[in-house]
N, C-alpha and C positions, 0 to 999 in steps of 0.2 A: 420658498421653494421646497419641491419633494424628491426625496433621492432614494434609491434602494441599494443596500448592500447585503450581502450574504454570509452567512456564518453557518453554525451546525451545533447540535445537541446530541449528545450521546446517551442513550437508554439502552441499558444492558451492556451488549457488545456491538449494537449499531446505531449508526448517526441519523439523523434528520435533518434537513436543510432548515436552516433559520432567516427568516425574510427579515432584516431590520429595515422599517421604513422610519427615514427622518425628515419630520417636515419644521421649516422655520420659518417663522410670520411675524408680524406686528405684536408686541407688546414684549414682557417679560416673564422668565420662569423655567424650569426644565422639569419636564413630564415624562415617567418612563414607565411603560404599560407594556403590559403583554406576560404577566406572572413572571416577574425577575425575583431574584432573591437577594438578600442584602449584599453580597459582594458584586452583585452587578449594580444594584441601588448605588451604592458607595464609588461606581466606576466614575462619577460625574468630578468628582475630586481627582482623581487620578490623570484622568483626561486633561482636566483644567490646567493642572501643575506642568505635565509633561508637553502641552501645547506651548505654555509660555515659555518654557526653558529651552524650546526649539524656535522661537521667533512668529509662532503663530497662536492664536487664541480665541476662546468659546465666542462665539458671538453675541453682543448684549440684545437679544432678542427670544422670542417665545419659541422654545425648543423642545417638540413632542417626538417622542420614539417610541414606535410601537415594534415588540417582536412578535410575528407569526409565524406558526400558529398561535393564537392568543390562549388557547385553553391547554397548553403545554408548560410546563413549570420550567423555566430554563434557571441554571445554577452555575456559579463558579465565574471566576475573572477573566477567564478568555476572550471575553466579548469585548473587553477594553479596547484593541487595537480595529474591531469591528465598527464599535459605535465612533470611535474619533474619525476613521475615515468618513463613514456617512456624515458626521458632524461639519466635517471640513469640505467635503463635497455639496452639500445642502445650502451652504452658506458661499458657494463660490470661490475658495479658497483652495481647491484643487477643480479643474476644469474638464479632465478626461472624461472620454464616454464609455470607457471600457470599464470601469471599477465594476459593472454586473455581470464579467465575464469572470470573474475570480472569486473563490472562498476565502475569506480572509477572516484569521483568527490570532491571538496572542493577548498575552497581559502585558501591561504598560506600568513602568517602573516611573518614578516622578522626573526623571531626566529625559524620559524618551525611549530608553533602551526596552526591549523585550525581553521578559521571563519565559520560559518554556511552559506547556501545558501538558494537560492530561488529554487521553483518548485520541491521537493524531492519525492512528492509522485507520480507525473506523471513519474518522472525518477523510480522510484523503479517498479511502472506498466510496464514500458516499459522493464526494466532488466528481469522481469520474464518473460513476453511476449517473448523477444527474446532467452529466455534459459540461461541466465547467472546463475553461480554459486550461484553468491551475488552480493552485492554492499558493496564497502568501500566510507563511509562518515564522515563528521564532527560528532562529539558527540552530539552535541546540536542536530542535524536532525536526531539522529536514532529511534525516538519513533515514528516518523513522518513516516521512511520508514518501520517501523516494522510491519506496519497497513497491508501491502501485506504479505500474506499468502504464504509460501510455498517457502520464499525467505531469503535466508542467509545474515543477516546484520550485519557489523561491524561498529562499532561508533568509529572513533579516535581522540585523541585530537592533536596529532603531527605527522608529517611526518615522524619521526625515526620509530615510531611503525609500520608503513606500510612498511617501508624499512625492518626492523627485520622481521617482518610477512611473507615476499615473501623470504628472507633469510633464514626460516625456524629457526630462532633464537628465536623469542618471538612468541607464539601462541597468538591468538585474539579470546576473548569471545565472541559467535554470541549473537548481543543484541535482546530479546524479551520484550514485553510488556504485562501487565496485567492490569485488570481493577484498581488496585490497584496504579499501576505505573502512569497510565495516570490521570492527575490532573481534565483532562476534561470531564471525560465520568460519566453521569450520573449527571453533574451537576444540581441544580437547581437555577436559577436565582431569590432571595426571595427580592431582593432590592426592587421592586416594583410589590406589590401586589394589586388587586383589593378590598381586605378588607380594606385598607387605606382610599378608595374613599369614602366621605361621600355624600349621596343622588345618584343622576344620575343614577340611576335604567333603566331608558328608553336609555341611551347611552351604558350602561353595555349589556342592551341585545342585541343592534346593534352590539357591539363588539364581541359576543359570536357567532350571525350569521354569522358574516363575518369570524371569524375564521373557524366555522364549514364549511363553503362552500369555503374559500380560497376567499371569494369577496374582488376587493377593497373599500375603503371606504372613505369617504371627511366629515370633521367635519366644521361645520358653527357655529360662534359664537364670542360673544364679548371678550377682551383681559380679562383672569382671570378667563374665566369660565370652565378651566381645559381641554382644547382639547388636550395639549402637555402632561399632566398628565395619562391622557387615553390612549392615543398612546403608552406612554412608557410600558403600562401594558398589551398591546398585547400578546407581545410574552410568556409572562407568561402563556397563556390559549392555545396557539398554540400544535397541538399533537407533539409527538416525531418524530425526523427523523428517517425514515428507513435507513438502511445500505445503499442501494445505494444512497440515498439522502446525507447522511452524506459523503460519500465516494466523491461525486462530489462537494459537497462544501466545503470542506476539498481541494480538487485538486485546486478549483479557488483562494483560500486563500493561498494556498503553491505558485502557482505562481507570486502572488502578494508579499510574503514572510510575510504574517499577521500570520504565526501560530506560536505562541509564543515556545520558546524555552522549550524542551522536553516535549511538548505537542504531543498526539498523533492525533486519531482521533477526528473531530469535530462534538458534540452532542448536543448543542445548535443551535438553529435556529438564523440567523445572523439578527441584527437589525441595519440598516446605517441610519443615519438623515443628510444629507448634506447640507451645507449653502446656501441661496439663491443665493449668488453670484457664484456660480458653473459653470463652462464651460459645454458646450456640450460634448465635449470628455472627460473629467474627469467624466461625468454621464453614456455614455455608451461606452466609451472604445475608446482606440486607441491611438494614437501618432506615432513618428516614428518608435519606436519600442514599437508596439502594446501591452498593458495592459490592462485586464479588469478594467472596469469602476464600478460606484457604483450600478448600477443596476444589474451586475453581482455578485458583491459582496453580494448582498441583495439575491441572488439566494437562493429558499427553505425558505426564510425569509421574513422580512418586511424593505419595502423601506419605510421610513417617509420624507414627503416634507412641512416643517412645513411653513406657511403662504404660500400658493401656487402661489397667484398673486404676489408676490413681484420676483417669479424666472423669466427669460429672456423667452418671448415667445417662441424664437427658442430653447433654451433646453427642455420646455415643449414638443414642439412638435417632437422632435427626440424619445422621448417616445412611439410613438403611434405605432408604427412597435412591439418593443419587448412587448408592452403590450396586442398585438393581437397574436404574434408569438410565445412569451416566449423563444426568442433567439434573438441575436443581431449579425449581420455580418458586419463585418468589412474588407472592400475592398482598398487594394492598385495595385500599378501596377503590382507587381511579386508574389501577393500573398492574399489569402482569408482567414479570421479566422472567427469562429463563436463560440462565447462564449453563454453559456445557461444563461437566464434570465428570472426565473420562481419564481415571488414575488409577495406578497401583497403590493398593493399601498394603503399607509393612509397618505392622505392628511389633512390640515389642514388651515382654512382661517378666518378672519374677514367678515362678510358681507357686509361692507363698509369702505372706506379709514380711518373714523374715528374709527370703529370697534363698533358703537354702533346706526347703523341703527333701527329707530324705536322705542327706549329703551326711553321712557317717562324720566325716571328716570337721565338721562345722557344729559347734554346740549350739547354735542358734537354729534349732530345728522345729518345725511346725508340726503341730498335729492334723490329720486327715480334715477332721472337722474345719480346723482354721483356714487351710487351704480350702475346703470345698466354699465358704463363704465369701473368701478372697476372691476365688474365680468366679462367684457368681454374680459378681459387679458388673460381669460381661454377658449380654443376654445372648440366649440361643439363636435368635434370629439374626443376629450382627456375625456370630459365629458363622453362621449358614453362608453368609457370604466372603468365607475367607477359605480357600482351595488348600493350601498348605500349612499343617502346624509342624513346627519341626523344633527336638527339644536341643538345647546349645549347652554343652557342657563345658567346663574349665579346660584349658591346653594344659597338658603337663610341662613339667620345665624341660625334658629332652627334647619336646617340639618348639618350644619359645628359644633355646638354645641354638638351634640348630642355625647352621649358615644359611643353608639352600634356600633361596627364594622359591615363593610358588609360583602359579601359573599368571600368566600378566593378564590383566582386563581385555586387553585389545585381541588376545587371543580366543579367551570364553567371547567375546562382544562377536567374534566372526562366526562360530558355531550359534548362537542366539539369531544372529541375521538370516543365515541359510535356513534357520527355522522356520523364522516367519516371512520367509519368501515362499514356503511350501503353503503355510496358511495364506497369503494372500490370494497365490492362485486359487485355492481350494474355495474360498469365499467370495471369489471374483464375481459372482452374480449376485450377491447378497451386501448392499451399499453399507449395513448397519452393523454389520460383523466383521472385523478386521483380524482377530486373533482367536484362540482356542477360548479362553476363558468369556469369550462374549458368546460363546455358542448359545443359544436355544434349546428345549426340550426336542422338538423334530430335527435339529441338525445335530444334536448329541446321537439320535437313533441315526441317522444317516451316517455320520461318519466315524460313528465310535461303536462298529459292529465287533462282537464279539465271539471268538470261538468257542467250543464245547469245554475245553478245558480252563480258559480265561473265566469263561461265567461259574464253573465249579468252585473257581479259586475266589472269587470275590464273594459269591456265596457264603463259603467257609469262612472268609473273613470278616463278613457282617454279622454271624452268627455268635463266631467263637470271640472274637473281640469286641464284642457287644458295640459295633460300630452302629451308629443312626442312621436313619434312613435319608437323613439330610446329606450324607457321605457319599452317598450313590452317586449321584450325577458330579459331584466334586472329582471324586475317584477317576470316573470316565474322561473328565476333561483333562487332568493331570497326566493319564497316562497317555492320551491322544498326543500332547506334547512331548513326553518322553518318546514315544514314535515319531515323532518328527525330528527330533534332535539326532535319531539313529537312521533320519531318512527312509523308516521303514513305512509302507503303504497301510499296513495291518500293526493293529494292537495286538502285542505280543503276550504270551503270560508273566513273563519277567516284568514287562512295563506295568501292570495291571500289580505285579506285587511289590515293585516301587513304590506306587503312588498311594499303595496301602498304607504303607511306613509313614505317610504325610499326612495323618489325620490324629495326631496324638490325643487331641481335646475331646474327641469322640469316643474313646475308648474309656472302659469302667476304672474307675480309680481318677479321673480328671473330673469331668463333669458329671459321672454318673449315668 
């Protein structure tokens, strides 16, 4: 007897329906075709043990299973439940005619219980788009799938529940999600607050500007000056994600299997901080079976690279294209996958190998030549994509001993949200541009018009401070954000003046 059941395969962050055809005929054997990987080939052992332990069995006949389309490679153990239900239906151990109305996925344990799987959100979205009545998944993944409106989601703990459901012996209750069910909704990360930071008012100001305009930022300062501490507090002042941003971010983390059990939609912007020993594949994504890398895991959030010159130059260079295009394309001989990677790059570094360049209070000073060689590890094209360079100085004792707390992150966040709202209205007609850091040359010309005084000030700064040509557009973008924070429709001279200060690495004496 021939039976068809349905599963799904995830490629990139999108899912494709997989038709599992099960045919049982005279003879003996178990034949699985359709480009399955080893994990799927091993499923026969898990299925056999699971069925035996719940009172069912594999038929002692010739079982042929085809996973179509046969030219797409399938991987992972998530097809265990799909195959098991197909075998039971083809051998008349399940007599339901509604099996083909559902998309079924789940990994089997030997006792018949189900283990959580990866990529549930893309699978659920695909099921709705393909017109399936619902999905049957492990209970731990039910919240994630229930994000998709208009789709019936059944979360089950054991294959026996699925069998009883199709045999009409035990009805299943559709899983629904509410704000009180999802522990991740409206969660505020109060662990890191700018109110705890003593002094560093100018750095806090830079962080606010970076958050308001989505600008990449690099912090340069000696060890212990607070670079990492400040960077960790940046996500707390970023505006909340829109529904579309939250969905796309959740899809990426779902594919990697990073969604916590019983969690639904991600609401907090991701903050990723890879170690400097990371490989280029781990950073941008890829591998034999491509997976998103750290830059895609940072999508709609922050990628923090601590001690930037310590990263291998080859690793840093692969970021140039994703920083520009806000997506990363991984090409292989038989397929090409594109992952979104629209993130804020926050980097930190010491000004020299010793970390105390030009610090008269430290005996571990470095010569200008040593500093130049150290900074030379970072290429000009990469720095070209960083809008704000700011020097971080150690906080004096008087500031550290103050009992007065600083401005709370929640207060700064409200100003950032208002600035982003201005930008949303400004770029409403341009779907690919959402904030100032994404502006194209034409948009800069349109939205960053300078008066005569501002032009003269910028010209003077570029000549006297030896600012590079690449700094010109960055200064305009940052000044536009500063103006938005003040709710100013035009860019004033003091906006330009402040933005010029944030190009430290373009000045003579840094990179030359």
